[in-house]
N, CA and C atoms as an extended XYZ file, in Angstrom:
213
Properties=species:S:1:pos:R:3:atomname:S:1:resname:S:1:resid:I:1 pbc="F F F"
N         0.859       -1.177       -0.002 N   MET     1
C         0.001        0.000        0.001 CA  MET     1
C         0.905        1.235        0.000 C   MET     1
N         0.583        2.191       -0.854 N   SER     2
C         1.377        3.417       -0.944 CA  SER     2
C         1.116        4.325        0.261 C   SER     2
N         1.979        5.295        0.426 N   HIS     3
C         1.816        6.250        1.527 CA  HIS     3
C         0.491        7.004        1.391 C   HIS     3
N         0.165        7.383        0.166 N   LYS     4
C        -1.093        8.097       -0.086 CA  LYS     4
C        -2.293        7.229        0.299 C   LYS     4
N        -2.245        5.958       -0.041 N   GLU     5
C        -3.330        5.036        0.308 CA  GLU     5
C        -3.432        4.865        1.821 C   GLU     5
N        -2.295        4.776        2.487 N   GLU     6
C        -2.291        4.663        3.945 CA  GLU     6
C        -2.900        5.897        4.595 C   GLU     6
N        -2.555        7.070        4.089 N   MET     7
C        -3.117        8.321        4.629 CA  MET     7
C        -4.626        8.378        4.405 C   MET     7
N        -5.071        7.946        3.240 N   LEU     8
C        -6.497        7.911        2.915 CA  LEU     8
C        -7.223        6.977        3.883 C   LEU     8
N        -6.698        5.799        4.072 N   LEU     9
C        -7.321        4.821        4.963 CA  LEU     9
C        -7.337        5.322        6.406 C   LEU     9
N        -6.264        5.949        6.843 N   LYS    10
C        -6.200        6.484        8.209 CA  LYS    10
C        -7.256        7.569        8.413 C   LYS    10
N        -7.393        8.467        7.440 N   ALA    11
C        -8.403        9.533        7.530 CA  ALA    11
C        -9.805        8.930        7.533 C   ALA    11
N       -10.034        7.943        6.680 N   PHE    12
C       -11.334        7.278        6.616 CA  PHE    12
C       -11.677        6.634        7.956 C   PHE    12
N       -10.748        5.876        8.505 N   ASN    13
C       -10.979        5.208        9.789 CA  ASN    13
C       -11.244        6.202       10.908 C   ASN    13
N       -10.574        7.325       10.867 N   LYS    14
C       -10.786        8.357       11.885 CA  LYS    14
C       -12.212        8.902       11.810 C   LYS    14
N       -12.654        9.253       10.628 N   VAL    15
C       -13.989        9.839       10.444 CA  VAL    15
C       -15.084        8.816       10.718 C   VAL    15
N       -14.904        7.600       10.226 N   MET    16
C       -15.947        6.584       10.331 CA  MET    16
C       -15.879        5.769       11.629 C   MET    16
N       -14.856        6.003       12.426 N   SER    17
C       -14.640        5.232       13.661 CA  SER    17
C       -14.580        3.731       13.365 C   SER    17
N       -13.814        3.386       12.340 N   THR    18
C       -13.629        1.992       11.952 CA  THR    18
C       -12.149        1.641       12.058 C   THR    18
N       -11.855        0.385       11.781 N   LYS    19
C       -10.472       -0.086       11.773 CA  LYS    19
C       -10.224       -0.907       10.512 C   LYS    19
N       -10.678       -0.391        9.390 N   LEU    20
C       -10.501       -1.099        8.127 CA  LEU    20
C        -9.024       -1.124        7.750 C   LEU    20
N        -8.640       -2.164        7.024 N   GLU    21
C        -7.263       -2.310        6.587 CA  GLU    21
C        -7.158       -2.383        5.077 C   GLU    21
N        -8.264       -2.099        4.394 N   THR    22
C        -8.284       -2.181        2.940 CA  THR    22
C        -9.072       -1.018        2.360 C   THR    22
N        -8.775       -0.692        1.116 N   LEU    23
C        -9.505        0.366        0.418 CA  LEU    23
C       -10.733       -0.186       -0.292 C   LEU    23
N       -10.977       -1.478       -0.146 N   GLU    24
C       -12.096       -2.146       -0.816 CA  GLU    24
C       -13.388       -1.949       -0.027 C   GLU    24
N       -13.878       -0.729       -0.012 N   ILE    25
C       -15.136       -0.426        0.686 CA  ILE    25
C       -15.911        0.603       -0.133 C   ILE    25
N       -17.220        0.448       -0.161 N   ASP    26
C       -18.042        1.435       -0.857 CA  ASP    26
C       -19.166        1.899        0.057 C   ASP    26
N       -19.803        2.974       -0.344 N   ARG    27
C       -20.838        3.591        0.490 CA  ARG    27
C       -22.002        2.647        0.748 C   ARG    27
N       -22.346        1.843       -0.225 N   ALA    28
C       -23.500        0.946       -0.088 CA  ALA    28
C       -23.270       -0.151        0.947 C   ALA    28
N       -22.016       -0.528        1.162 N   SER    29
C       -21.740       -1.631        2.083 CA  SER    29
C       -21.408       -1.189        3.511 C   SER    29
N       -21.394        0.117        3.747 N   LEU    30
C       -21.092        0.620        5.089 CA  LEU    30
C       -22.166        1.621        5.501 C   LEU    30
N       -23.137        1.183        6.313 N   PRO    31
C       -24.258        2.055        6.695 CA  PRO    31
C       -23.830        3.360        7.358 C   PRO    31
N       -22.689        3.343        8.054 N   GLU    32
C       -22.214        4.555        8.723 CA  GLU    32
C       -21.821        5.652        7.731 C   GLU    32
N       -21.533        5.270        6.483 N   TRP    33
C       -21.074        6.221        5.464 CA  TRP    33
C       -22.289        6.902        4.840 C   TRP    33
N       -22.938        7.735        5.636 N   ASP    34
C       -24.097        8.487        5.157 CA  ASP    34
C       -23.632        9.846        4.625 C   ASP    34
N       -24.576       10.694        4.266 N   SER    35
C       -24.214       11.978        3.653 CA  SER    35
C       -23.429       12.883        4.603 C   SER    35
N       -23.744       12.835        5.882 N   MET    36
C       -23.009       13.662        6.848 CA  MET    36
C       -21.578       13.167        7.019 C   MET    36
N       -21.399       11.856        7.118 N   LYS    37
C       -20.052       11.299        7.237 CA  LYS    37
C       -19.259       11.520        5.948 C   LYS    37
N       -19.951       11.505        4.829 N   HIS    38
C       -19.292       11.768        3.547 CA  HIS    38
C       -18.721       13.199        3.557 C   HIS    38
N       -19.514       14.142        4.025 N   ALA    39
C       -19.053       15.530        4.110 CA  ALA    39
C       -17.876       15.651        5.078 C   ALA    39
N       -17.951       14.975        6.208 N   GLU    40
C       -16.845       14.985        7.183 CA  GLU    40
C       -15.579       14.398        6.561 C   GLU    40
N       -15.747       13.326        5.804 N   LEU    41
C       -14.609       12.689        5.158 CA  LEU    41
C       -13.968       13.615        4.130 C   LEU    41
N       -14.784       14.286        3.354 N   ILE    42
C       -14.266       15.243        2.368 CA  ILE    42
C       -13.434       16.312        3.070 C   ILE    42
N       -13.953       16.871        4.133 N   ILE    43
C       -13.238       17.911        4.883 CA  ILE    43
C       -11.935       17.355        5.457 C   ILE    43
N       -12.009       16.167        6.039 N   GLN    44
C       -10.809       15.541        6.616 CA  GLN    44
C        -9.738       15.328        5.549 C   GLN    44
N       -10.134       14.831        4.381 N   LEU    45
C        -9.175       14.576        3.309 CA  LEU    45
C        -8.603       15.874        2.751 C   LEU    45
N        -9.424       16.893        2.627 N   GLN    46
C        -8.929       18.190        2.159 CA  GLN    46
C        -7.883       18.733        3.120 C   GLN    46
N        -8.112       18.596        4.414 N   ASN    47
C        -7.151       19.067        5.407 CA  ASN    47
C        -5.893       18.198        5.427 C   ASN    47
N        -6.054       16.907        5.320 N   THR    48
C        -4.927       15.976        5.355 CA  THR    48
C        -4.011       16.170        4.148 C   THR    48
N        -4.608       16.260        2.965 N   PHE    49
C        -3.828       16.334        1.737 CA  PHE    49
C        -3.602       17.758        1.236 C   PHE    49
N        -4.155       18.747        1.953 N   LYS    50
C        -3.998       20.161        1.577 CA  LYS    50
C        -4.458       20.402        0.136 C   LYS    50
N        -5.662       19.906       -0.154 N   ILE    51
C        -6.260       20.046       -1.483 CA  ILE    51
C        -7.696       20.505       -1.333 C   ILE    51
N        -8.335       20.794       -2.442 N   ARG    52
C        -9.765       21.100       -2.490 CA  ARG    52
C       -10.380       20.256       -3.599 C   ARG    52
N       -11.470       19.572       -3.259 N   PHE    53
C       -12.192       18.783       -4.248 CA  PHE    53
C       -13.201       19.656       -4.974 C   PHE    53
N       -13.438       19.336       -6.244 N   LYS    54
C       -14.516       19.970       -6.991 CA  LYS    54
C       -15.824       19.301       -6.583 C   LYS    54
N       -16.875       20.071       -6.500 N   ILE    55
C       -18.180       19.540       -6.092 CA  ILE    55
C       -18.612       18.400       -7.012 C   ILE    55
N       -18.401       18.552       -8.299 N   ALA    56
C       -18.782       17.497       -9.247 CA  ALA    56
C       -18.061       16.192       -8.937 C   ALA    56
N       -16.789       16.275       -8.539 N   ASP    57
C       -16.038       15.074       -8.184 CA  ASP    57
C       -16.576       14.441       -6.906 C   ASP    57
N       -16.878       15.257       -5.928 N   VAL    58
C       -17.398       14.768       -4.646 CA  VAL    58
C       -18.692       13.986       -4.845 C   VAL    58
N       -19.527       14.458       -5.729 N   LEU    59
C       -20.814       13.802       -5.980 CA  LEU    59
C       -20.662       12.447       -6.664 C   LEU    59
N       -19.532       12.212       -7.310 N   GLU    60
C       -19.297       10.966       -8.035 CA  GLU    60
C       -18.617        9.893       -7.181 C   GLU    60
N       -18.184       10.238       -5.982 N   ILE    61
C       -17.445        9.295       -5.144 CA  ILE    61
C       -18.407        8.328       -4.459 C   ILE    61
N       -18.204        7.046       -4.746 N   ASN    62
C       -19.037        6.000       -4.154 CA  ASN    62
C       -18.221        4.935       -3.445 C   ASN    62
N       -16.908        5.029       -3.537 N   SER    63
C       -16.048        4.063       -2.866 CA  SER    63
C       -14.773        4.763       -2.402 C   SER    63
N       -14.065        4.109       -1.538 N   LEU    64
C       -12.824        4.697       -1.037 CA  LEU    64
C       -11.800        4.825       -2.157 C   LEU    64
N       -11.766        3.854       -3.056 N   LYS    65
C       -10.834        3.901       -4.181 CA  LYS    65
C       -11.118        5.061       -5.140 C   LYS    65
N       -12.356        5.540       -5.166 N   ASP    66
C       -12.707        6.669       -6.037 CA  ASP    66
C       -11.933        7.921       -5.674 C   ASP    66
N       -11.446        8.005       -4.448 N   PHE    67
C       -10.692        9.186       -4.012 CA  PHE    67
C        -9.290        9.232       -4.619 C   PHE    67
N        -8.694        8.069       -4.870 N   LEU    68
C        -7.291        8.020       -5.238 CA  LEU    68
C        -6.882        8.914       -6.406 C   LEU    68
N        -7.607        8.920       -7.528 N   PRO    69
C        -7.186        9.792       -8.630 CA  PRO    69
C        -7.285       11.290       -8.296 C   PRO    69
N        -8.042       11.616       -7.260 N   LEU    70
C        -8.257       13.011       -6.907 CA  LEU    70
C        -7.231       13.537       -5.888 C   LEU    70
N        -6.468       12.629       -5.307 N   LEU    71
C        -5.516       13.018       -4.271 CA  LEU    71
C        -4.151       13.375       -4.838 C   LEU    71
């Protein structure tokens, strides 16, 4: 796993209060990943990676792996 992937997973686990060890997760399979947690995750990732997501990109994210090309 790359450093970027590790940082993504760490941020995800922090926001979702999980202990996942893989990026193989999508919104449909994790009930905790609702719209509010999605917004929290976006903010956490923007702060962690010092970036800003485009709204259109945020709306298309349905899995943890969907973030990778945007980071």
